[in-house]
Residue, then its C-alpha position, 0 to 999 in steps of 0.5 A: t465528509h470522510s474518515i479523517g477530520g477537515a475533509v473538503g471540496f473545492a470550487i474553483t473559479t475560472p475564466a472558462g467557468t467553475y471547476f469542482h473537485t470533491g476530493d475523498f468524500k462520502l455522504d454520512y447525514t449522522p457524522i460523529d462531529n454533526e458536519v453533515m455535507d453542505l448540499a445546499r451550497l453544492s446546489e446553489l453552485g449547480k444553479k449557477g453552473v459548473l463547467l467540470l466536475t472531478a470526483d471520488s471514484t473509489n467505491a463507484e462500483r458498490p450500490g446503494f449507500s455506504i454505512s453511516e460512521a455512527k452505525v459503526g460505533k453501534t456495533l462496536d458498542t454492542i460488541f463490547s457489551q456483549n463481552k464485557q470479561k474479556r479484554i479487548i484490542v481494537a486496530t483501526f487506521a490511527s487517522n480516523i478520529y471518528r472511529v476512535q472517538q467512539l472508541l474512547n466513549i465506548a470504553e469509558k461507558y464500560g469502564r475500560k482503561v484505554a491504551f494506545s500502542g503503536r507510534s502513528m496512533i499515539n502521535v495522531c491521538e496526541t496531536a489531535s487532542k491538543l488541535g481539540d478533534l479529539k475529547f477524552n478524559k486523559e485519566n481514563t488512558i494509561d501507558i501501554t506498560r502498564v496494561d499487565k497492572y489492570p484486569d482484562n475486563e478493565i482494558c481496551i488497547l487502541s493498536t496500529g496493524t490493521q493492514g498485517e504490517a510487519r513490525s506493527a504493533l498487532t502483528r507483533m502481538a499476533e507473534g508474541d514479540f510484544n512486551k507486557i502484552e500476551i495473546g490469549e483466550n481471554d482476548l478479543i480482537i477487533l479489526s475495525s478496518s478494511a484490507i487494502p489490496g495487496n495486504e490481504k495474505a498478511i492479514n490474514n496471517v497476523i488473524n490466523l496467528l490470533y486465532k492459533k493462540g486462542a483469541e477470538v477475532i472479529y473483522e469486517s466480513l463478520a460484524e459491521v466495524h468498518t465502514s469506508g471513507h468513500a461514497n457509493q453509487e447513490e452518494l455520487k449520483t447526488i453529487h452529479a444531480l446537485l452540480k449539473p456539471k457540463f463537463f466530468m472527469p472520474v479520479h482517485g480509483e483503479f481505472r475500472h472504478l474510473r469507467a464504473h464513474a463514467n457509466i454512472a454520469e453517462a446513465m444520468g444523461m450527461p454526453k459520452q463525449n463530454i467524459l473523459i477517463p484520464d491516465l497517469g501523466d496525462q495533460i488535460t485542456i478544458t475550454k467553455n466547449t471542450l474537454s480533451k487531453t493535449g499532452v502527457v508529462p512523465c510520471g509513475s514510480l519512483l524507486i529510492d535507492g539509499v540516501g539518494v534521491s534518484e531514479v533506479g533505472s531498469t537495468i539495475l532492477r533487473d539485475r538485482m531481481q536476477l541476484s535475489e531469484e537466481g544469484v551470482c557467478v563471478v569469473v576471474i581471469s588473469i590473462s598475459m599482456m604479452t601472449g594473450a594466454l592464460t596465466s592461471k586457471p579461472d578463478i569462479i566464485s557462486r553465491g546464492f544459487i543451489y546445484k541441486n542433484s550435481d556435484e558442485l565440484d564437477v560443476i564449477e570444474e566444468a564451468k572452468n573449462i567453458v572459460i577456457n575454451t572461450i578465451s582459447q578461441a578469442d581473438f588476443k590482437s583486438q584486445d576487445w575484452s568486452l567481446i570476450k566477456s560477453n561470450i563468457r557470460k553468454n556461454l557459461t549462462m548457457f551452461f548453467a541453464r542446461e546443467i542445474k536449471c539456474r540463470p545466475l548473473v555472470i560477471p566476468v573479470i579480466l586481470e591483466t598481467k605482465 
């Protein structure tokens, strides 16, 4: 069982032995679809012998058992029953069909029409309904544009935006930028979700905006309105006890999660040498008697630029970071091909940085003098333009750092004239 439908584990038979991969999972003994994990089958595999287990480690630091999805449903039911006069807006992960199913059932129970808000919520619910994974009376749903035609106590909105995404439905509501929906004092917003690491600031910002509009907000730390789709420590121990693997490799999680899961396996009696914590790109080789790292393949984040599918190099990234943080200074220089002398004063174009307490014209004029001095010291017999550009770049960077405490990207351009 998991927070999405159709979650499965794999028992893969190889010449060396059976390899079992859990996939994302939790042990929910009261699942919404009544499909409990087949523990008897796992026990059977364990008796036959499992060579290697790779298992979900996301919640390996959390003791005990994870909360059942059914318990979250009871909490949501209680909240609906205690707020019969308010308009209720629930933000949840669109992929969590079991949560959506419970919310649809609860809304119908309390006589509320349901409106879906957010592209992913609408698309997922339509697809799940066609597949038969989501069952509800379509007469009990309305288009989001018709919400204002009903009293607050007859409406429930299921929305995206659990992570405070910039243009998500809930964020736009909080910012007052959502057509037909104006958040006010008679609104109750439920964040039936957890914060994905890194999104805390954005989520808190949305919550604050909702409070400023007078709404009441309920989230995970205030009530059991969400449960993880990943196994806690006791559930992990159950899987290990049933499968009895010879070797173990924790997967799916930060390194600290993998370490915590490895500690669980070791505490249950697995020899330390039979546990391998992999890193990204590691090539792992397993035989009947060994589990070892035998190589590394290139991997990691691949940044895509525009429509081209090619790796963005570190130099480009460094330049873009400098441009965004420090600005740019373009130096245009006209030099005679015959004499090597300047045919006119340098032209300096700056963008994206502030001169602070210095006068802009004074700074630019001094920068021009530095360029002139740098060129006067150059050896034009060799016509080594790259060296001249490098010296201009170095001298101007030092000057800007000293005068305005800024290091813009300096781009010298040399024009040769007859």
